[in-house]
Every structure is written in C-alpha cells, then in structure tokens.
LOTOR-512643 format. One record per residue (C-alpha): x negated, y, z negated; residue in three letters. Coordinates in steps of 0.1 Angstrom, whole numbers, padded with zeros to 4 digits, always signed. Each point is the difference from the previous one (the first is absolute). Example, Ala and Ser with C-alpha at 12.3 -4.5 7.8 and 13.67 -1.06 7.14 Angstrom:
<atoms>
-0123-0045-0078ALA
-0014+0034+0007SER
</atoms>
This chain:
<atoms>
-1073-0564-1083UNK
+0004+0035+0016UNK
+0002+0028-0020UNK
+0034+0011+0010UNK
+0013-0032-0011UNK
-0019+0000-0029UNK
+0019+0030-0014UNK
+0032-0012+0012UNK
-0007-0029-0024UNK
-0008+0022-0034UNK
+0037+0024+0011UNK
+0014-0037-0006UNK
-0015-0011-0029UNK
+0004+0034-0014UNK
+0034+0001+0009UNK
+0015-0032-0014UNK
-0026+0008-0031UNK
+0023+0025-0005UNK
+0033-0015+0008UNK
-0008-0029-0025UNK
-0007+0025-0034UNK
+0027+0019+0012UNK
+0020-0029-0005UNK
-0012-0009-0029UNK
-0002+0032-0017UNK
+0029+0021+0011UNK
+0027-0019+0026UNK
-0002-0032-0025UNK
+0009+0027-0032UNK
+0029+0015+0024UNK
+0012-0034+0011UNK
+0002-0020-0032UNK
+0018+0031-0016UNK
+0038+0000-0010UNK
+0003+0037+0009UNK
-0009-0005+0036UNK
+0033-0018+0011UNK
+0024+0017-0018UNK
+0025-0007+0032UNK
-0006-0042-0009UNK
-0007+0000-0032UNK
+0039+0020-0005UNK
+0015-0025+0025UNK
-0008-0027-0024UNK
+0007+0014-0030UNK
+0033+0010+0011UNK
+0009-0043+0014UNK
-0019-0012-0040UNK
+0030+0028-0013UNK
+0026-0014+0016UNK
-0008-0037-0006UNK
-0006+0008-0033UNK
+0037+0016-0003UNK
+0010-0033+0023UNK
-0014-0019-0030UNK
+0019+0020-0025UNK
+0033-0004+0013UNK
-0005-0028+0013UNK
-0003-0015-0043UNK
+0022+0026-0012UNK
+0032-0012+0030UNK
-0017-0034-0016UNK
+0013+0002-0039UNK
+0029+0018+0007UNK
+0016-0027+0027UNK
-0002-0025-0032UNK
+0017+0022-0026UNK
+0029+0002+0023UNK
+0032-0025-0012UNK
-0005-0036+0008UNK
-0032-0016+0021UNK
+0010+0004+0038UNK
-0024+0025-0004UNK
-0031-0019-0007UNK
-0010-0013+0034UNK
-0001+0034+0007UNK
-0024+0010-0027UNK
-0024-0026+0003UNK
-0005+0005+0035UNK
-0008+0037-0006UNK
-0020-0011-0027UNK
-0024-0021+0022UNK
-0004+0033+0026UNK
-0025+0014-0021UNK
-0028-0022+0005UNK
+0006+0013+0033UNK
+0000+0033-0010UNK
-0032-0010-0022UNK
-0018-0013+0026UNK
+0007+0034+0027UNK
-0013+0021-0032UNK
-0035-0021+0009UNK
+0004-0002+0032UNK
+0000+0049+0003UNK
-0025+0000-0027UNK
-0021-0020+0021UNK
+0003+0020+0027UNK
-0009+0032-0024UNK
-0028-0018-0014UNK
-0008-0010+0037UNK
-0006+0039+0011UNK
-0028+0006-0016UNK
-0019-0027-0006UNK
+0000-0003+0038UNK
-0008+0033+0001UNK
-0029-0011-0027UNK
-0009-0031+0016UNK
-0006+0013+0039UNK
-0016+0037-0008UNK
-0023-0010-0028UNK
-0008-0028+0011UNK
+0007-0017+0033UNK
-0004+0030+0019UNK
-0035+0009-0015UNK
-0008-0037+0006UNK
+0007-0001+0035UNK
-0018+0028+0006UNK
-0029-0009-0013UNK
-0004-0028+0022UNK
+0007+0020+0031UNK
-0030+0019-0012UNK
-0019-0034-0007UNK
+0013-0006+0035UNK
-0011+0022+0019UNK
-0034+0003-0014UNK
-0008-0036-0002UNK
+0027-0024+0014UNK
+0015+0008+0027UNK
+0038-0002+0013UNK
+0005-0027-0027UNK
+0002+0016-0020UNK
+0017+0034+0007UNK
+0031-0025+0014UNK
+0001-0014-0041UNK
+0003+0045-0008UNK
+0021+0006+0021UNK
+0021-0023-0007UNK
-0002+0002-0034UNK
+0011+0040+0000UNK
+0033-0011+0017UNK
+0010-0027-0024UNK
-0005+0022-0023UNK
+0018+0031+0010UNK
+0029-0028+0009UNK
-0001-0013-0034UNK
+0007+0034-0015UNK
+0027+0011+0022UNK
+0020-0030-0005UNK
+0021+0012-0037UNK
+0011+0038+0022UNK
+0005-0020+0031UNK
+0024-0025-0017UNK
+0014+0036-0020UNK
+0004+0020+0031UNK
+0018-0034+0018UNK
+0025-0008-0032UNK
+0008+0041-0009UNK
+0028+0002+0031UNK
+0022-0034-0015UNK
-0009+0011-0042UNK
+0019+0034+0014UNK
+0028-0018+0020UNK
+0008-0023-0031UNK
-0008+0024-0028UNK
+0033+0022-0002UNK
+0016-0036+0004UNK
-0020-0015-0032UNK
+0004+0035-0027UNK
+0040-0005+0008UNK
-0002-0033-0013UNK
-0014+0007-0026UNK
+0017+0028-0007UNK
+0033-0022+0001UNK
-0015-0033-0021UNK
-0013+0023-0027UNK
+0035+0019-0008UNK
+0019-0039+0006UNK
-0026-0010-0027UNK
+0002+0032-0021UNK
+0037-0006-0005UNK
+0001-0034-0011UNK
-0022+0008-0020UNK
+0015+0032-0019UNK
+0028-0025-0003UNK
-0017-0027-0014UNK
-0014+0025-0029UNK
+0032+0010-0011UNK
+0009-0010-0037UNK
+0028-0018+0017UNK
-0005-0039+0007UNK
+0026+0003+0026UNK
-0016+0027+0018UNK
-0011-0019+0030UNK
+0034-0015+0004UNK
+0014+0034+0006UNK
-0023+0017+0021UNK
+0002-0032+0021UNK
+0038+0006+0000UNK
-0002+0030+0011UNK
-0025-0004+0028UNK
+0016-0003+0036UNK
-0007-0034+0006UNK
-0001-0014-0044UNK
-0029-0024+0002UNK
-0006-0010+0036UNK
+0005+0035+0009UNK
-0028-0002-0021UNK
-0021-0030+0008UNK
+0004+0012+0038UNK
-0021+0029-0006UNK
-0029-0012-0014UNK
+0005-0027+0026UNK
-0004+0027+0028UNK
-0027+0015-0024UNK
-0019-0039+0006UNK
+0007+0000+0040UNK
-0021+0040-0001UNK
-0025-0013-0026UNK
-0015-0028+0026UNK
+0010+0023+0029UNK
-0026+0025-0017UNK
-0025-0025-0012UNK
-0002-0015+0035UNK
-0003+0035+0015UNK
-0031+0012-0027UNK
-0015-0032+0002UNK
-0004+0004+0040UNK
-0011+0037-0004UNK
-0024-0009-0034UNK
-0014-0033+0012UNK
+0010-0017+0034UNK
-0011+0044+0016UNK
-0033-0002-0014UNK
-0008-0038+0011UNK
+0011+0009+0037UNK
-0023+0030-0004UNK
-0028-0025-0011UNK
+0003-0025+0026UNK
+0003+0025+0030UNK
-0031+0015-0016UNK
-0017-0031+0001UNK
+0009-0001+0037UNK
-0012+0034+0007UNK
-0034-0004-0012UNK
-0003-0035+0014UNK
+0014+0016+0033UNK
-0026+0031-0004UNK
-0029-0021-0014UNK
+0004-0036+0006UNK
-0007-0009-0036UNK
+0026-0020-0010UNK
+0013-0006-0034UNK
+0007-0035-0011UNK
+0016-0017-0028UNK
-0023-0027-0008UNK
+0007-0035+0006UNK
+0001-0020-0037UNK
+0014-0030+0012UNK
-0023-0031-0008UNK
+0004-0024+0026UNK
+0007-0036-0005UNK
-0032-0019+0014UNK
-0022+0024-0034UNK
+0031-0005-0024UNK
-0010-0038+0007UNK
-0042+0002+0000UNK
+0007+0017-0037UNK
-0019-0022-0029UNK
+0028-0020-0015UNK
+0027+0007+0017UNK
-0004-0036+0024UNK
</atoms>
C-alpha cells in the first residue's frame, strides 16, 4: 500500500471513528430528547387533547340522551358509547408515535450508526467492500427509521388543520346541548326534563336529531383521526421501506410462518 493510500485510509478511519463517537455521545442525546422536537410533540399533544375532549363529550352526550323522556334515544346513546373504543385506539396510536420519536432517535444514533461506523472501519481494514456495503445500508436504515414520525407529522398537519375548526365547533355545540339537559335533570322539579324538552324547538325529536347529527360528526372525526394517526404513519413506513430497498437493496419482509401440510403430517403422533 502506497503512503498516500495509507494516509487516506487513516483519515477515513479517523473520520468514521469521530462520526461514531459523536453519534453515540452527542447526537443520541439530542435525538432522544423531547425538547429537540417541539413542533412534533406540540402537534401530537394537540391531537391527543382533541381526542380526549371528543371522548369526554361523547360520554357526556350518551349519558344526556338517556335522560330524555322515552326510549327513542337509546340506540343513539348506545352508538355514542361504543365510539369510546375507537377513541382509545386512536389515543394509543398517538402515544405510540410520541414514544417512537425518542426511541427511534436512541436506536438510530446510540446503537445503529455507531455499529455501522465500526463495521465500515473493520471493512476498510480487513474485510473489504462487503462490510462497507453493510455499513452504508445500516446508516441509511437508521436515518430513515428516525425520520418516520416527523415525516408523518408533516404530512398530517395540513389535514388536521383543515378539520381542527370543525371539530372544535362540534365539541362546543355538543357540550352546550349536553349541559342544558344535565342542568334540567339537576332541577328539583321532577318534570324539569319534560318542561325543558317542550320549550326547545322540535321537542324530544328535535333533541334526538341534534344528537344524531353529533353521532354522524363524531364518526367522521374518528375516520379523519384514524387516517392521520394510523393510516398515514403506516403509509410513511411503507414508503421508507420501499426507499430503503431502492437505495440500498435491503429487502425488509415479514417472515413466512406457515407450516406446509407435508411437514405437519410428518410430525410424530399426528398420522
């Protein structure tokens, strides 16, 4: 090996060592800290607040409908109560996204990139292009994994913004209707609910129409939240998997867990 080539190798190894150490001791702390991503966490916190408010309003509406005279509102009350399961699922997805920001930052910069730099150094010294290729692919994978949640937030922000005013208005209207019925129910007069219903436009049927409209709008809100909290992040993951395969040639596949019929038949005691 010529002197200039040796010097070049030493420089490359030193640079890789510096990158690995910086990633391990400096960048990993930044990438795994909530304070480093105020925009991402603010967007997720706002979405979580909206979902929590929707859960509370839905539960209160279901309880308020049950106070109305007769049983005509029972189906609507039951359907509103059933929506709580969807809101819990969406809330879990939002919490998972928040955890993934710091977890992927730690995995990417504290484990994968330092390991990739070590692999590149060993490849440069002993093993050649094969290890070099593995190290580069590992770095690409780590960076793309770290970018999944911030990228999905960027995509969903415009959708959330377009529906935010509508959701807030729906929450306010539903809360007002619910509070009026609850206030009437707390009146000492035993017939306060019936008197209240007679005063409002449309009577019981008018109130039920309002809550049926609330049910429809809640269902639409759930659809939007599922798209922004679940579908788009999954789509971003699929896109990055495709991009990783395109750039590095790494194919990420789910293992085939099926057992062939022939293998099953050959197992002892199953003939």
